[in-house]
VOVEXVO-774020 format. One record per atom (N, C-alpha, C): residue number from 0; residue in three letters; z, y, x. Coordinates in steps of 0.05 Angstrom, whole numbers, plus 5000, padded with zeros to 4 digits. Each point is the difference from the previous one (the first is absolute). Layout:
BEGIN
<NUM; "ALA"; <Z; Y; X>>;
...
//
This chain:
BEGIN
<0; "UNK"; <5000; 4976; 5017>>;
<0; "UNK"; <5000; 5024; 4983>>;
<0; "UNK"; <5000; 5025; 5018>>;
<1; "UNK"; <5017; 5001; 5020>>;
<1; "UNK"; <5001; 5023; 5017>>;
<1; "UNK"; <4973; 5005; 5014>>;
<2; "UNK"; <4987; 4978; 5008>>;
<2; "UNK"; <4974; 5003; 5014>>;
<2; "UNK"; <4979; 5011; 4981>>;
<3; "UNK"; <5001; 4992; 4974>>;
<3; "UNK"; <4982; 5011; 4980>>;
<3; "UNK"; <5005; 5030; 4996>>;
<4; "UNK"; <5025; 5008; 4998>>;
<4; "UNK"; <5007; 5028; 4996>>;
<4; "UNK"; <4992; 5016; 5025>>;
<5; "UNK"; <5004; 4988; 5024>>;
<5; "UNK"; <4992; 5014; 5024>>;
<5; "UNK"; <4970; 5004; 5001>>;
<6; "UNK"; <4984; 4980; 4991>>;
<6; "UNK"; <4971; 5003; 4999>>;
<6; "UNK"; <4991; 5021; 4980>>;
<7; "UNK"; <5013; 5001; 4977>>;
<7; "UNK"; <4994; 5021; 4980>>;
<7; "UNK"; <5006; 5028; 5011>>;
<8; "UNK"; <5023; 5003; 5013>>;
<8; "UNK"; <5008; 5026; 5011>>;
<8; "UNK"; <4980; 5008; 5023>>;
<9; "UNK"; <4993; 4981; 5016>>;
<9; "UNK"; <4981; 5006; 5022>>;
<9; "UNK"; <4973; 5008; 4988>>;
<10; "UNK"; <4992; 4986; 4978>>;
<10; "UNK"; <4975; 5007; 4987>>;
<10; "UNK"; <5000; 5028; 4989>>;
<11; "UNK"; <5024; 5010; 4992>>;
<11; "UNK"; <5003; 5027; 4990>>;
<11; "UNK"; <5001; 5020; 5023>>;
<12; "UNK"; <4999; 4990; 5025>>;
<12; "UNK"; <4999; 5018; 5023>>;
<12; "UNK"; <5028; 5009; 5010>>;
<13; "UNK"; <5021; 4985; 4992>>;
<13; "UNK"; <5027; 5007; 5008>>;
<13; "UNK"; <5003; 4994; 5030>>;
<14; "UNK"; <5015; 5017; 5013>>;
<14; "UNK"; <5005; 4995; 5029>>;
<14; "UNK"; <5025; 4984; 5004>>;
<15; "UNK"; <5002; 4987; 5023>>;
<15; "UNK"; <5024; 4984; 5007>>;
<15; "UNK"; <5023; 5018; 5006>>;
<16; "UNK"; <5024; 4992; 4996>>;
<16; "UNK"; <5008; 4974; 4988>>;
<16; "UNK"; <4998; 5002; 4970>>;
<17; "UNK"; <4992; 4977; 4987>>;
<17; "UNK"; <4996; 5000; 4971>>;
<17; "UNK"; <5026; 4995; 4986>>;
<18; "UNK"; <5019; 4986; 5013>>;
<18; "UNK"; <5025; 4994; 4987>>;
<18; "UNK"; <5023; 5013; 5016>>;
<19; "UNK"; <5017; 5014; 4986>>;
<19; "UNK"; <5024; 5010; 5012>>;
<19; "UNK"; <5020; 4978; 5005>>;
<20; "UNK"; <5001; 4982; 4980>>;
<20; "UNK"; <5018; 4977; 5002>>;
<20; "UNK"; <4989; 4977; 4983>>;
<21; "UNK"; <5003; 4976; 5009>>;
<21; "UNK"; <4992; 4976; 4985>>;
<21; "UNK"; <5023; 4981; 5002>>;
<22; "UNK"; <5012; 4994; 4977>>;
<22; "UNK"; <5022; 4980; 4998>>;
<22; "UNK"; <4989; 4975; 4987>>;
<23; "UNK"; <5002; 4978; 5015>>;
<23; "UNK"; <4988; 4974; 4990>>;
<23; "UNK"; <5018; 4978; 5008>>;
<24; "UNK"; <5001; 4979; 4984>>;
<24; "UNK"; <5016; 4976; 5007>>;
<24; "UNK"; <4987; 4987; 5024>>;
<25; "UNK"; <5015; 4994; 5021>>;
<25; "UNK"; <4989; 4988; 5024>>;
<25; "UNK"; <4989; 4972; 4994>>;
<26; "UNK"; <4979; 4993; 5014>>;
<26; "UNK"; <4989; 4972; 4998>>;
<26; "UNK"; <5021; 4981; 5011>>;
<27; "UNK"; <5004; 4977; 4987>>;
<27; "UNK"; <5021; 4982; 5009>>;
<27; "UNK"; <4996; 4990; 5029>>;
<28; "UNK"; <4976; 4998; 5010>>;
<28; "UNK"; <4995; 4991; 5027>>;
<28; "UNK"; <4993; 5022; 5019>>;
<29; "UNK"; <4983; 5018; 4992>>;
<29; "UNK"; <4989; 5021; 5018>>;
<29; "UNK"; <5015; 5027; 4998>>;
<30; "UNK"; <5018; 5002; 4982>>;
<30; "UNK"; <5015; 5025; 4997>>;
<30; "UNK"; <4982; 5024; 4993>>;
<31; "UNK"; <5003; 5022; 5015>>;
<31; "UNK"; <4984; 5024; 4995>>;
<31; "UNK"; <4981; 5007; 5023>>;
<32; "UNK"; <5001; 4985; 5022>>;
<32; "UNK"; <4985; 5007; 5024>>;
<32; "UNK"; <4970; 5001; 4994>>;
<33; "UNK"; <4989; 4981; 4985>>;
<33; "UNK"; <4972; 5000; 4994>>;
<33; "UNK"; <4991; 5024; 4984>>;
<34; "UNK"; <5018; 5012; 4984>>;
<34; "UNK"; <4993; 5024; 4985>>;
<34; "UNK"; <5001; 5025; 5016>>;
<35; "UNK"; <5017; 5000; 5020>>;
<35; "UNK"; <5002; 5024; 5017>>;
<35; "UNK"; <4975; 5005; 5016>>;
<36; "UNK"; <4984; 4979; 5005>>;
<36; "UNK"; <4975; 5005; 5015>>;
<36; "UNK"; <4980; 5016; 4983>>;
<37; "UNK"; <5002; 4997; 4973>>;
<37; "UNK"; <4982; 5015; 4982>>;
<37; "UNK"; <5013; 5027; 4990>>;
<38; "UNK"; <5026; 4999; 4995>>;
<38; "UNK"; <5012; 5023; 4987>>;
<38; "UNK"; <5020; 5015; 5017>>;
<39; "UNK"; <5004; 4991; 5025>>;
<39; "UNK"; <5018; 5015; 5018>>;
<39; "UNK"; <5029; 4998; 4994>>;
<40; "UNK"; <5015; 5021; 5008>>;
<40; "UNK"; <5029; 5000; 4997>>;
<40; "UNK"; <5010; 5006; 4972>>;
<41; "UNK"; <4981; 5006; 4982>>;
<41; "UNK"; <5008; 5006; 4973>>;
<41; "UNK"; <5011; 4976; 4985>>;
<42; "UNK"; <4995; 4975; 5011>>;
<42; "UNK"; <5008; 4976; 4987>>;
<42; "UNK"; <5030; 4994; 5004>>;
<43; "UNK"; <5014; 4994; 4978>>;
<43; "UNK"; <5028; 4992; 5002>>;
<43; "UNK"; <5005; 4978; 4980>>;
<44; "UNK"; <5021; 4985; 5005>>;
<44; "UNK"; <5008; 4978; 4982>>;
<44; "UNK"; <5011; 5011; 4974>>;
<45; "UNK"; <4992; 4987; 4978>>;
<45; "UNK"; <5010; 5007; 4973>>;
<45; "UNK"; <5021; 4979; 4992>>;
<46; "UNK"; <5021; 5009; 4987>>;
<46; "UNK"; <5021; 4981; 4992>>;
<46; "UNK"; <4992; 4984; 4975>>;
<47; "UNK"; <4977; 5007; 4987>>;
<47; "UNK"; <4992; 4986; 4976>>;
<47; "UNK"; <4970; 4993; 5003>>;
<48; "UNK"; <4988; 4989; 4978>>;
<48; "UNK"; <4973; 4991; 5001>>;
<48; "UNK"; <4980; 5022; 4994>>;
<49; "UNK"; <5009; 5025; 4996>>;
<49; "UNK"; <4982; 5022; 4994>>;
<49; "UNK"; <4987; 5011; 5025>>;
<50; "UNK"; <4974; 5006; 4997>>;
<50; "UNK"; <4986; 5015; 5022>>;
<50; "UNK"; <5002; 5029; 4993>>;
<51; "UNK"; <5011; 5016; 5018>>;
<51; "UNK"; <5003; 5028; 4996>>;
<51; "UNK"; <4984; 5015; 5021>>;
<52; "UNK"; <4981; 5016; 4991>>;
<52; "UNK"; <4983; 5016; 5018>>;
<52; "UNK"; <5005; 5029; 4995>>;
<53; "UNK"; <5006; 5015; 5020>>;
<53; "UNK"; <5005; 5029; 4998>>;
<53; "UNK"; <4978; 5014; 5015>>;
<54; "UNK"; <4985; 5017; 4986>>;
<54; "UNK"; <4978; 5014; 5013>>;
<54; "UNK"; <5007; 5030; 5004>>;
<55; "UNK"; <4992; 5010; 5022>>;
<55; "UNK"; <5004; 5029; 5004>>;
<55; "UNK"; <4982; 5016; 4981>>;
<56; "UNK"; <5007; 5024; 4993>>;
<56; "UNK"; <4985; 5016; 4982>>;
<56; "UNK"; <4970; 5003; 5008>>;
<57; "UNK"; <4995; 5002; 5026>>;
<57; "UNK"; <4972; 5004; 5008>>;
<57; "UNK"; <4982; 4976; 4993>>;
<58; "UNK"; <5013; 4977; 4996>>;
<58; "UNK"; <4985; 4976; 4992>>;
<58; "UNK"; <4998; 4998; 4970>>;
<59; "UNK"; <5022; 5003; 4986>>;
<59; "UNK"; <5001; 4997; 4971>>;
<59; "UNK"; <4983; 5022; 4986>>;
<60; "UNK"; <4997; 5023; 5012>>;
<60; "UNK"; <4985; 5021; 4987>>;
<60; "UNK"; <4970; 5000; 5005>>;
<61; "UNK"; <4991; 4980; 5015>>;
<61; "UNK"; <4971; 4999; 5006>>;
<61; "UNK"; <4984; 4993; 4975>>;
<62; "UNK"; <4978; 5012; 4995>>;
<62; "UNK"; <4983; 4992; 4977>>;
<62; "UNK"; <4987; 4973; 5005>>;
<63; "UNK"; <4997; 4984; 4979>>;
<63; "UNK"; <4989; 4974; 5002>>;
<63; "UNK"; <4982; 4995; 4976>>;
<64; "UNK"; <4975; 4992; 5005>>;
<64; "UNK"; <4982; 4992; 4979>>;
<64; "UNK"; <5000; 4970; 4998>>;
<65; "UNK"; <5008; 4990; 4977>>;
<65; "UNK"; <5000; 4971; 4997>>;
<65; "UNK"; <4972; 4988; 5001>>;
<66; "UNK"; <4980; 5016; 4993>>;
<66; "UNK"; <4972; 4990; 5001>>;
<66; "UNK"; <4992; 4996; 5029>>;
<67; "UNK"; <5010; 5015; 5019>>;
<67; "UNK"; <4992; 4997; 5028>>;
<67; "UNK"; <5010; 4973; 5011>>;
<68; "UNK"; <5022; 4991; 4989>>;
<68; "UNK"; <5010; 4974; 5010>>;
<68; "UNK"; <4981; 4978; 4990>>;
<69; "UNK"; <4992; 5000; 4975>>;
<69; "UNK"; <4983; 4980; 4988>>;
<69; "UNK"; <4971; 5002; 5009>>;
<70; "UNK"; <4990; 5025; 5001>>;
<70; "UNK"; <4972; 5005; 5007>>;
<70; "UNK"; <4999; 5025; 5018>>;
<71; "UNK"; <5004; 4996; 5026>>;
<71; "UNK"; <5000; 5023; 5018>>;
<71; "UNK"; <4974; 5017; 4998>>;
<72; "UNK"; <5004; 5026; 4998>>;
<72; "UNK"; <4977; 5018; 4998>>;
<72; "UNK"; <5008; 5026; 5014>>;
<73; "UNK"; <4984; 5010; 5019>>;
<73; "UNK"; <5007; 5025; 5014>>;
<73; "UNK"; <4999; 5024; 4982>>;
<74; "UNK"; <4985; 5000; 4978>>;
<74; "UNK"; <4997; 5024; 4983>>;
<74; "UNK"; <5022; 5003; 4979>>;
<75; "UNK"; <5018; 4981; 4998>>;
<75; "UNK"; <5020; 5001; 4979>>;
<75; "UNK"; <5019; 5023; 5005>>;
<76; "UNK"; <5001; 5019; 4981>>;
<76; "UNK"; <5019; 5022; 5003>>;
<76; "UNK"; <5015; 5005; 4974>>;
<77; "UNK"; <4993; 4986; 4979>>;
<77; "UNK"; <5014; 5003; 4974>>;
<77; "UNK"; <5018; 4977; 4995>>;
<78; "UNK"; <5019; 5003; 4982>>;
<78; "UNK"; <5018; 4979; 4992>>;
<78; "UNK"; <5022; 4995; 5020>>;
<79; "UNK"; <5006; 5019; 5017>>;
<79; "UNK"; <5021; 4995; 5020>>;
<79; "UNK"; <5028; 5004; 4988>>;
<80; "UNK"; <5018; 4983; 5007>>;
<80; "UNK"; <5028; 5003; 4992>>;
<80; "UNK"; <5018; 4997; 5024>>;
<81; "UNK"; <5023; 5013; 5000>>;
<81; "UNK"; <5018; 4996; 5022>>;
<81; "UNK"; <5013; 4973; 4997>>;
<82; "UNK"; <5006; 4987; 5023>>;
<82; "UNK"; <5013; 4974; 4999>>;
<82; "UNK"; <5025; 5001; 4984>>;
<83; "UNK"; <5015; 5022; 5002>>;
<83; "UNK"; <5025; 5003; 4986>>;
<83; "UNK"; <4996; 5009; 4972>>;
<84; "UNK"; <4977; 5009; 4993>>;
<84; "UNK"; <4995; 5011; 4973>>;
<84; "UNK"; <5018; 5024; 4995>>;
<85; "UNK"; <5011; 5003; 4976>>;
<85; "UNK"; <5018; 5022; 4995>>;
<85; "UNK"; <5029; 4992; 5003>>;
<86; "UNK"; <5005; 4976; 5010>>;
<86; "UNK"; <5027; 4992; 5005>>;
<86; "UNK"; <5015; 4988; 4976>>;
<87; "UNK"; <4986; 4998; 4977>>;
<87; "UNK"; <5014; 4990; 4976>>;
<87; "UNK"; <4997; 4969; 4999>>;
<88; "UNK"; <5018; 4988; 4986>>;
<88; "UNK"; <4998; 4971; 4996>>;
<88; "UNK"; <4975; 4993; 4985>>;
<89; "UNK"; <4992; 5017; 4980>>;
<89; "UNK"; <4976; 4995; 4985>>;
<89; "UNK"; <4975; 4999; 5017>>;
<90; "UNK"; <4998; 5018; 5019>>;
<90; "UNK"; <4976; 5000; 5017>>;
<90; "UNK"; <5000; 4976; 5018>>;
<91; "UNK"; <5023; 4993; 5011>>;
<91; "UNK"; <5001; 4976; 5017>>;
<91; "UNK"; <4994; 4975; 4983>>;
<92; "UNK"; <5010; 4999; 4975>>;
<92; "UNK"; <4995; 4977; 4983>>;
<92; "UNK"; <4971; 4998; 4994>>;
<93; "UNK"; <4986; 5022; 4995>>;
<93; "UNK"; <4971; 4999; 4995>>;
<93; "UNK"; <4985; 4987; 5023>>;
<94; "UNK"; <5007; 5007; 5024>>;
<94; "UNK"; <4987; 4989; 5024>>;
<94; "UNK"; <5005; 4970; 5001>>;
<95; "UNK"; <5024; 4991; 4995>>;
<95; "UNK"; <5007; 4972; 5001>>;
<95; "UNK"; <4986; 4985; 4977>>;
<96; "UNK"; <5000; 5012; 4976>>;
<96; "UNK"; <4987; 4987; 4977>>;
<96; "UNK"; <4970; 4995; 5007>>;
<97; "UNK"; <4987; 5020; 5012>>;
<97; "UNK"; <4972; 4997; 5007>>;
<97; "UNK"; <4996; 4976; 5019>>;
<98; "UNK"; <5018; 4997; 5019>>;
<98; "UNK"; <4998; 4978; 5019>>;
<98; "UNK"; <5006; 4974; 4985>>;
<99; "UNK"; <5019; 5000; 4982>>;
<99; "UNK"; <5007; 4975; 4985>>;
<99; "UNK"; <4977; 4991; 4982>>;
<100; "UNK"; <4984; 5019; 4990>>;
<100; "UNK"; <4977; 4992; 4983>>;
<100; "UNK"; <4980; 4984; 5016>>;
<101; "UNK"; <4999; 5004; 5026>>;
<101; "UNK"; <4980; 4985; 5016>>;
<101; "UNK"; <5009; 4972; 5006>>;
<102; "UNK"; <5026; 4994; 4998>>;
<102; "UNK"; <5009; 4973; 5007>>;
<102; "UNK"; <5015; 4987; 4977>>;
<103; "UNK"; <4996; 5010; 4976>>;
<103; "UNK"; <5013; 4987; 4977>>;
<103; "UNK"; <5008; 5021; 4980>>;
<104; "UNK"; <5016; 4992; 4981>>;
<104; "UNK"; <5008; 5018; 4978>>;
<104; "UNK"; <5026; 5014; 5008>>;
<105; "UNK"; <4999; 5027; 5000>>;
<105; "UNK"; <5025; 5015; 5006>>;
<105; "UNK"; <5020; 4995; 4978>>;
<106; "UNK"; <5025; 4999; 5008>>;
<106; "UNK"; <5022; 4999; 4980>>;
<106; "UNK"; <5021; 5020; 5008>>;
<107; "UNK"; <5015; 5008; 4981>>;
<107; "UNK"; <5022; 5019; 5005>>;
<107; "UNK"; <5020; 4987; 5019>>;
<108; "UNK"; <5005; 4974; 4996>>;
<108; "UNK"; <5019; 4986; 5017>>;
<108; "UNK"; <4991; 4999; 5029>>;
<109; "UNK"; <4974; 4993; 5004>>;
<109; "UNK"; <4989; 4999; 5028>>;
<109; "UNK"; <5002; 5028; 5013>>;
<110; "UNK"; <4993; 5020; 4984>>;
<110; "UNK"; <5000; 5028; 5010>>;
<110; "UNK"; <5029; 5008; 5008>>;
<111; "UNK"; <5019; 4993; 4983>>;
<111; "UNK"; <5028; 5007; 5006>>;
<111; "UNK"; <5009; 4986; 5025>>;
<112; "UNK"; <4993; 4974; 5002>>;
<112; "UNK"; <5007; 4985; 5025>>;
<112; "UNK"; <4988; 5013; 5024>>;
<113; "UNK"; <4975; 5009; 4998>>;
<113; "UNK"; <4986; 5012; 5023>>;
<113; "UNK"; <5015; 5026; 5008>>;
<114; "UNK"; <5012; 5013; 4980>>;
<114; "UNK"; <5014; 5025; 5006>>;
<114; "UNK"; <5029; 4995; 5008>>;
<115; "UNK"; <5008; 4974; 5000>>;
<115; "UNK"; <5027; 4994; 5008>>;
<115; "UNK"; <5021; 5007; 4979>>;
<116; "UNK"; <4992; 5001; 4974>>;
<116; "UNK"; <5017; 5008; 4979>>;
<116; "UNK"; <5001; 4978; 4978>>;
<117; "UNK"; <5021; 5001; 4984>>;
<117; "UNK"; <5001; 4982; 4977>>;
<117; "UNK"; <4980; 5011; 4980>>;
<118; "UNK"; <4991; 4983; 4982>>;
<118; "UNK"; <4981; 5009; 4979>>;
<118; "UNK"; <5012; 5023; 4983>>;
<119; "UNK"; <5025; 4997; 4993>>;
<119; "UNK"; <5013; 5021; 4984>>;
<119; "UNK"; <5001; 5027; 5014>>;
<120; "UNK"; <5008; 4999; 5025>>;
<120; "UNK"; <5002; 5025; 5016>>;
<120; "UNK"; <4972; 5012; 5004>>;
<121; "UNK"; <4980; 4983; 5005>>;
<121; "UNK"; <4973; 5010; 5003>>;
<121; "UNK"; <4990; 5014; 4974>>;
<122; "UNK"; <5005; 4987; 4977>>;
<122; "UNK"; <4992; 5012; 4975>>;
<122; "UNK"; <5014; 5027; 4996>>;
<123; "UNK"; <5026; 5001; 5006>>;
<123; "UNK"; <5015; 5024; 4996>>;
<123; "UNK"; <4989; 5023; 5018>>;
<124; "UNK"; <4994; 4993; 5025>>;
<124; "UNK"; <4989; 5021; 5018>>;
<124; "UNK"; <4972; 5010; 4991>>;
<125; "UNK"; <4984; 4981; 4991>>;
<125; "UNK"; <4973; 5008; 4989>>;
<125; "UNK"; <5004; 5019; 4976>>;
<126; "UNK"; <5018; 4991; 4982>>;
<126; "UNK"; <5005; 5016; 4976>>;
<126; "UNK"; <5010; 5028; 5007>>;
<127; "UNK"; <5016; 5002; 5021>>;
<127; "UNK"; <5010; 5027; 5009>>;
<127; "UNK"; <4977; 5018; 5009>>;
<128; "UNK"; <4978; 4988; 5009>>;
<128; "UNK"; <4976; 5015; 5008>>;
<128; "UNK"; <4980; 5003; 4977>>;
<129; "UNK"; <5008; 4990; 4976>>;
<129; "UNK"; <4982; 5002; 4977>>;
<129; "UNK"; <4978; 4980; 5000>>;
<130; "UNK"; <5004; 4977; 5013>>;
<130; "UNK"; <4980; 4980; 5002>>;
<130; "UNK"; <5010; 4973; 4990>>;
<131; "UNK"; <4981; 4982; 4995>>;
<131; "UNK"; <5007; 4972; 4993>>;
<131; "UNK"; <4981; 4982; 5016>>;
<132; "UNK"; <5008; 4975; 5003>>;
<132; "UNK"; <4982; 4981; 5014>>;
<132; "UNK"; <4974; 4998; 4985>>;
<133; "UNK"; <5001; 4996; 4974>>;
<133; "UNK"; <4976; 4997; 4984>>;
<133; "UNK"; <4982; 5024; 5003>>;
<134; "UNK"; <5011; 5024; 4999>>;
<134; "UNK"; <4983; 5024; 5004>>;
<134; "UNK"; <4988; 5002; 5027>>;
<135; "UNK"; <5015; 4993; 5021>>;
<135; "UNK"; <4989; 5000; 5027>>;
<135; "UNK"; <4978; 4980; 5003>>;
<136; "UNK"; <5004; 4976; 4990>>;
<136; "UNK"; <4980; 4979; 5001>>;
<136; "UNK"; <4974; 5009; 4986>>;
<137; "UNK"; <5003; 5012; 4977>>;
<137; "UNK"; <4977; 5010; 4984>>;
<137; "UNK"; <4985; 5021; 5016>>;
<138; "UNK"; <5015; 5019; 5013>>;
<138; "UNK"; <4986; 5022; 5014>>;
<138; "UNK"; <4987; 4989; 5026>>;
<139; "UNK"; <5012; 4981; 5013>>;
<139; "UNK"; <4987; 4988; 5024>>;
<139; "UNK"; <4974; 4985; 4991>>;
<140; "UNK"; <5003; 4984; 4979>>;
<140; "UNK"; <4976; 4986; 4990>>;
<140; "UNK"; <4978; 5020; 4993>>;
<141; "UNK"; <5008; 5022; 4986>>;
<141; "UNK"; <4980; 5020; 4993>>;
<141; "UNK"; <4986; 5011; 5024>>;
<142; "UNK"; <5016; 5009; 5020>>;
<142; "UNK"; <4988; 5012; 5024>>;
<142; "UNK"; <4982; 4981; 5014>>;
<143; "UNK"; <5009; 4975; 5004>>;
<143; "UNK"; <4984; 4980; 5014>>;
<143; "UNK"; <4975; 4992; 4984>>;
<144; "UNK"; <5003; 4997; 4974>>;
<144; "UNK"; <4977; 4992; 4984>>;
<144; "UNK"; <4978; 5022; 5000>>;
<145; "UNK"; <5008; 5025; 4996>>;
<145; "UNK"; <4981; 5022; 4999>>;
<145; "UNK"; <4987; 5004; 5028>>;
<146; "UNK"; <5015; 4997; 5021>>;
<146; "UNK"; <4989; 5003; 5027>>;
<146; "UNK"; <4980; 4977; 5005>>;
<147; "UNK"; <5007; 4976; 4992>>;
<147; "UNK"; <4982; 4977; 5004>>;
<147; "UNK"; <4974; 5003; 4984>>;
<148; "UNK"; <5003; 5010; 4976>>;
<148; "UNK"; <4976; 5004; 4983>>;
<148; "UNK"; <4982; 5021; 5011>>;
<149; "UNK"; <5011; 5022; 5010>>;
<149; "UNK"; <4984; 5022; 5011>>;
<149; "UNK"; <4986; 4992; 5026>>;
<150; "UNK"; <5015; 4986; 5017>>;
<150; "UNK"; <4988; 4993; 5026>>;
<150; "UNK"; <4980; 4977; 4998>>;
<151; "UNK"; <5003; 4983; 4979>>;
<151; "UNK"; <4982; 4978; 4996>>;
<151; "UNK"; <5006; 4977; 5018>>;
<152; "UNK"; <4983; 4980; 5000>>;
<152; "UNK"; <5004; 4977; 5018>>;
<152; "UNK"; <5015; 4977; 4988>>;
<153; "UNK"; <5015; 5005; 4978>>;
<153; "UNK"; <5015; 4979; 4987>>;
<153; "UNK"; <4993; 5000; 4970>>;
<154; "UNK"; <4997; 4977; 4989>>;
<154; "UNK"; <4995; 4998; 4971>>;
<154; "UNK"; <5025; 5006; 4985>>;
<155; "UNK"; <4997; 5007; 4974>>;
<155; "UNK"; <5024; 5006; 4984>>;
<155; "UNK"; <5017; 4975; 4998>>;
<156; "UNK"; <4988; 4976; 5000>>;
<156; "UNK"; <5016; 4976; 4999>>;
<156; "UNK"; <5017; 4996; 5025>>;
<157; "UNK"; <4988; 5006; 5024>>;
<157; "UNK"; <5015; 4999; 5025>>;
<157; "UNK"; <5023; 5020; 5001>>;
<158; "UNK"; <4994; 5024; 4990>>;
<158; "UNK"; <5021; 5021; 4999>>;
<158; "UNK"; <5022; 4992; 4982>>;
<159; "UNK"; <4994; 4989; 4977>>;
<159; "UNK"; <5020; 4991; 4980>>;
<159; "UNK"; <5018; 4979; 5013>>;
<160; "UNK"; <4988; 4981; 5013>>;
<160; "UNK"; <5015; 4978; 5013>>;
<160; "UNK"; <5018; 5011; 5022>>;
<161; "UNK"; <4989; 5017; 5017>>;
<161; "UNK"; <5016; 5012; 5022>>;
<161; "UNK"; <5024; 5016; 4989>>;
<162; "UNK"; <4997; 5014; 4978>>;
<162; "UNK"; <5021; 5016; 4989>>;
<162; "UNK"; <5019; 4986; 4982>>;
<163; "UNK"; <4996; 4973; 4996>>;
<163; "UNK"; <5019; 4984; 4985>>;
<163; "UNK"; <4995; 4999; 4970>>;
<164; "UNK"; <4976; 5008; 4992>>;
<164; "UNK"; <4994; 4998; 4971>>;
<164; "UNK"; <4990; 4971; 4995>>;
<165; "UNK"; <5008; 4989; 4977>>;
<165; "UNK"; <4993; 4973; 4993>>;
<165; "UNK"; <4970; 4998; 4995>>;
<166; "UNK"; <4988; 5021; 4988>>;
<166; "UNK"; <4972; 4999; 4993>>;
<166; "UNK"; <4987; 5027; 5006>>;
<167; "UNK"; <4974; 4999; 5004>>;
<167; "UNK"; <4985; 5025; 5004>>;
<167; "UNK"; <5003; 5019; 4977>>;
<168; "UNK"; <5002; 4989; 4975>>;
<168; "UNK"; <5002; 5017; 4977>>;
<168; "UNK"; <5026; 5016; 5000>>;
<169; "UNK"; <5021; 4990; 5013>>;
<169; "UNK"; <5025; 5015; 5002>>;
<169; "UNK"; <4996; 5024; 5018>>;
<170; "UNK"; <4985; 4997; 5022>>;
<170; "UNK"; <4993; 5022; 5017>>;
<170; "UNK"; <4983; 5020; 4985>>;
<171; "UNK"; <4980; 4991; 4985>>;
<171; "UNK"; <4983; 5018; 4985>>;
<171; "UNK"; <5016; 5017; 4981>>;
<172; "UNK"; <5018; 4987; 4985>>;
<172; "UNK"; <5017; 5015; 4981>>;
<172; "UNK"; <5017; 5021; 5015>>;
<173; "UNK"; <5011; 4992; 5023>>;
<173; "UNK"; <5017; 5018; 5015>>;
<173; "UNK"; <4983; 5024; 5010>>;
<174; "UNK"; <4976; 4995; 5011>>;
<174; "UNK"; <4984; 5022; 5009>>;
<174; "UNK"; <4992; 5019; 4977>>;
<175; "UNK"; <4994; 4989; 4977>>;
<175; "UNK"; <4994; 5017; 4977>>;
<175; "UNK"; <5025; 5017; 4992>>;
<176; "UNK"; <5023; 4988; 5001>>;
<176; "UNK"; <5025; 5014; 4994>>;
<176; "UNK"; <5005; 5023; 5020>>;
<177; "UNK"; <4995; 4994; 5025>>;
<177; "UNK"; <5005; 5020; 5021>>;
<177; "UNK"; <4979; 5023; 4999>>;
<178; "UNK"; <4975; 4993; 4995>>;
<178; "UNK"; <4979; 5020; 5005>>;
<178; "UNK"; <4983; 5006; 4975>>;
<179; "UNK"; <5001; 4983; 4980>>;
<179; "UNK"; <4982; 5003; 4977>>;
<179; "UNK"; <4972; 4989; 5005>>;
<180; "UNK"; <4996; 4989; 5023>>;
<180; "UNK"; <4973; 4989; 5008>>;
<180; "UNK"; <5003; 4971; 5007>>;
<181; "UNK"; <4977; 4986; 5000>>;
<181; "UNK"; <5000; 4972; 5008>>;
<181; "UNK"; <4999; 4998; 5030>>;
<182; "UNK"; <5008; 4977; 5012>>;
<182; "UNK"; <4998; 4996; 5028>>;
<182; "UNK"; <4971; 5004; 5010>>;
<183; "UNK"; <4981; 4991; 4985>>;
<183; "UNK"; <4972; 5003; 5008>>;
<183; "UNK"; <4993; 5030; 5002>>;
<184; "UNK"; <5008; 5016; 4981>>;
<184; "UNK"; <4994; 5029; 5002>>;
<184; "UNK"; <5014; 5013; 5023>>;
<185; "UNK"; <5025; 4992; 5006>>;
<185; "UNK"; <5014; 5011; 5023>>;
<185; "UNK"; <4985; 4992; 5026>>;
<186; "UNK"; <4991; 4975; 5002>>;
<186; "UNK"; <4985; 4991; 5023>>;
<186; "UNK"; <4974; 5015; 5003>>;
<187; "UNK"; <4989; 5009; 4978>>;
<187; "UNK"; <4974; 5014; 5001>>;
<187; "UNK"; <5004; 5030; 5006>>;
<188; "UNK"; <5024; 5008; 5003>>;
<188; "UNK"; <5005; 5028; 5008>>;
<188; "UNK"; <5012; 5018; 4980>>;
<189; "UNK"; <5006; 4990; 4976>>;
<189; "UNK"; <5013; 5017; 4980>>;
<189; "UNK"; <5028; 5007; 5010>>;
<190; "UNK"; <5007; 5025; 5000>>;
<190; "UNK"; <5026; 5008; 5010>>;
<190; "UNK"; <5022; 4991; 4981>>;
<191; "UNK"; <5022; 4989; 5011>>;
<191; "UNK"; <5023; 4992; 4983>>;
<191; "UNK"; <5015; 5025; 4990>>;
//
């Protein structure tokens, strides 16, 4: 996980050191020595099974285009977000939900676990920001679906499957609800 985050940060053009501190449970045989060759002196033993990564502001504030990771393009200048976002739980949750959609169905329980919180505490903190898991999932699906339709390359059926819809018709109804237009019209350039 740390190597993946390091690669993303480096892709965003962040300068070393990328981590101010990394707390990780030592390997039972190799300890931490093998990690120090990659991550330097920032690595320290964690008393629990959680991986804790602390980034300096100069790294967390770097803009990152998620499209550049999937499809590198030197001309990409739009759609940039800071790695830290706006610092809210909702923004962080949206980023994790988008990643969860690629490897399965996101759930509030999985998201709470990823945040190191109980499901109840996670819900309470989202509610304090005026958000819900269902609302965040819906907005992430909306953003990803519309972006996929506009850029093309994927069929509506593939987009529906990737975003966790049981059927393409569910995606079609959702797109009509969001935009008033069909997925086909969005793909043809009708503005949402």
